[in-house]
C-alpha positions in Angstrom: 2.2 -0.8 22.0 1.7 -1.7 25.6 1.6 -5.5 25.2 0.5 -6.2 28.8 -2.4 -3.8 28.5 -3.4 -5.3 25.1 -3.3 -8.8 26.6 -5.5 -7.6 29.5 -8.0 -6.0 27.0 -8.2 -9.2 25.0 -8.8 -11.2 28.2 -11.5 -8.8 29.2 -13.1 -9.1 25.8 -13.1 -12.9 26.0 -14.9 -12.7 29.4 -17.3 -10.1 28.1 -18.4 -12.4 25.3 -18.9 -15.3 27.7 -15.7 -17.2 27.2 -13.3 -18.5 29.9 -9.8 -17.2 29.0 -8.3 -20.0 31.2 -9.7 -22.8 29.1 -7.2 -24.8 27.2 -7.8 -23.4 23.7 -7.8 -19.7 25.0 -5.0 -19.7 27.5 -2.5 -18.1 25.0 -5.0 -16.2 23.0 -4.5 -12.8 24.6 -0.7 -13.0 23.9 -1.2 -14.2 20.4 -3.8 -11.5 19.6 -1.6 -8.8 21.1 1.3 -9.9 19.0 -0.8 -10.0 15.9 -2.1 -6.5 16.4 1.5 -5.3 17.1 2.3 -6.7 13.6 -0.9 -5.3 12.0 -0.1 -1.8 13.2 3.7 -1.8 12.6 3.7 0.5 9.6 4.7 4.2 9.6 5.0 7.2 7.3 8.7 7.2 8.1 9.1 3.6 6.8 7.4 4.7 3.5 9.8 7.7 3.2 12.8 5.5 3.8 11.6 3.0 1.2 11.3 5.8 -1.4 14.6 7.6 -0.4 17.0 5.7 -2.7 16.3 7.0 -6.2 18.0 6.7 -9.6 18.4 9.4 -12.2 16.7 8.7 -15.6 16.2 10.6 -18.8 12.7 10.7 -20.4 9.4 10.6 -18.8 7.7 7.4 -19.9 5.0 6.2 -17.5 6.0 3.4 -15.1 3.4 1.0 -13.8 3.8 -1.6 -11.0 0.6 -3.6 -10.5 -0.7 -6.4 -8.4 1.1 -5.4 -5.2 -0.7 -7.5 -2.7 -1.4 -6.1 0.8 -3.5 -6.7 3.9 -4.6 -4.1 6.3 -6.9 -3.7 9.3 -10.2 -1.8 9.0 -10.3 0.8 11.8 -14.1 0.6 12.0 -14.3 -3.1 12.9 -10.7 -4.2 13.5 -11.2 -6.8 10.8 -8.8 -7.4 7.9 -9.2 -6.1 4.4 -6.9 -7.2 1.6 -6.3 -6.8 -2.1 -4.0 -5.3 -4.6 -2.5 -1.9 -5.3 -1.2 -0.6 -8.6 1.0 2.4 -8.9 1.6 4.4 -12.1 3.8 7.4 -12.2 5.4 9.7 -14.7 9.0 10.4 -13.6 10.6 13.8 -13.7 14.2 12.8 -13.7 14.3 10.1 -11.0 12.8 6.7 -10.4 12.8 4.3 -7.4 13.6 0.6 -7.3 10.4 -1.4 -7.9 10.6 -3.3 -4.6 10.5 0.1 -2.9 7.0 0.8 -4.2 5.8 -2.4 -2.6 7.5 -1.4 0.7 5.7 1.9 0.6 2.4 0.1 0.2 3.3 -2.1 3.2 4.3 0.8 5.4 0.9 2.4 5.1 -1.1 -0.8 5.0 0.3 -1.9 8.4 -1.9 0.5 10.4 -5.5 0.7 11.4 -6.7 2.0 8.1 -9.4 3.1 5.7 -8.9 2.1 2.1 -9.5 5.6 0.9 -6.8 6.9 3.2 -4.4 4.1 2.3 -4.8 5.0 -1.4 -4.2 8.7 -0.7 -1.3 8.2 1.6 0.6 6.0 -1.0 0.0 8.6 -3.7 1.0 11.5 -1.5 4.2 9.8 -0.3 5.3 9.0 -3.9 4.5 12.6 -5.0 6.5 14.0 -2.1 9.5 11.7 -2.2 9.9 11.2 -5.9 8.5 14.4 -7.2 7.2 12.8 -10.4 5.1 14.8 -12.9 2.1 12.8 -11.8 1.1 9.7 -9.9 -1.9 7.4 -9.9 -2.6 4.8 -7.2 -5.3 2.2 -7.7 -6.5 0.0 -4.9 -8.9 -3.0 -5.2 -9.8 -4.7 -1.9 -12.1 -7.1 -0.2 -13.2 -6.2 3.3 -14.0 -9.0 5.7 -16.4 -6.6 7.6 -18.5 -6.9 4.4 -18.0 -10.6 3.8 -18.2 -12.1 7.3 -20.6 -9.8 9.2 -23.3 -7.3 8.5 -24.4 -7.5 4.9 -22.4 -10.8 4.3 -21.5 -10.4 0.6 -18.3 -12.4 -0.1 -16.5 -11.4 -3.2 -17.5 -7.7 -3.0 -14.7 -5.6 -4.2 -14.1 -1.9 -3.3 -12.0 0.2 -5.7 -10.4 3.5 -4.9 -7.9 5.5 -6.8 -6.1 8.8 -6.4 -4.4 10.9 -9.1 -2.0 13.7 -8.1 0.1 16.1 -10.2 0.1 16.5 -14.0 -1.2 13.2 -15.2 -3.0 13.8 -18.5 -6.4 12.2 -19.0 -5.3 10.0 -21.9 -2.4 8.6 -19.7 -4.9 8.0 -16.8 -7.1 6.0 -19.2 -4.1 4.1 -20.6 -2.9 3.3 -17.0 -6.3 2.1 -15.9 -6.6 -0.1 -18.9 -3.3 -1.7 -18.2 -4.0 -2.0 -14.5 -7.4 -3.7 -15.0 -5.7 -5.9 -17.6 
């Protein structure tokens, strides 16, 4: 990210909406916003691959579910936050990954300008590619501030997306969703 260009853009935006970027409360705002967006967009596919690279061999193929992985991301349509929880269920085929690594995978994709639908798919595809399980299910439930603070203004509205890849039998999907929804 070009921090200087980002700071200039924020200063220009403040002027465009009728603010004085030199007034006391706004003097450091361009820097703070640029630093915030650098953090908001610090994720990468490579970070997800690295998180999922350390695996352990296992026997058996019982489903593994990690749920309530909190995340925040930035909507690419309005540059506003959306946040929620992700659950990951997978049926291993000889190898598993440490549980913290699943949360790191979520974080790697969430820290980008994002769509919830893409986020859900990217997590599922990364797990499928890196762990080669029999099947994977990723469930994402999020609240979008572009829905709660502007436009339709409906706080508490939840958007749910999920993606299933591989050989994940329907009865296992139903069982996973029941556990995830608790």
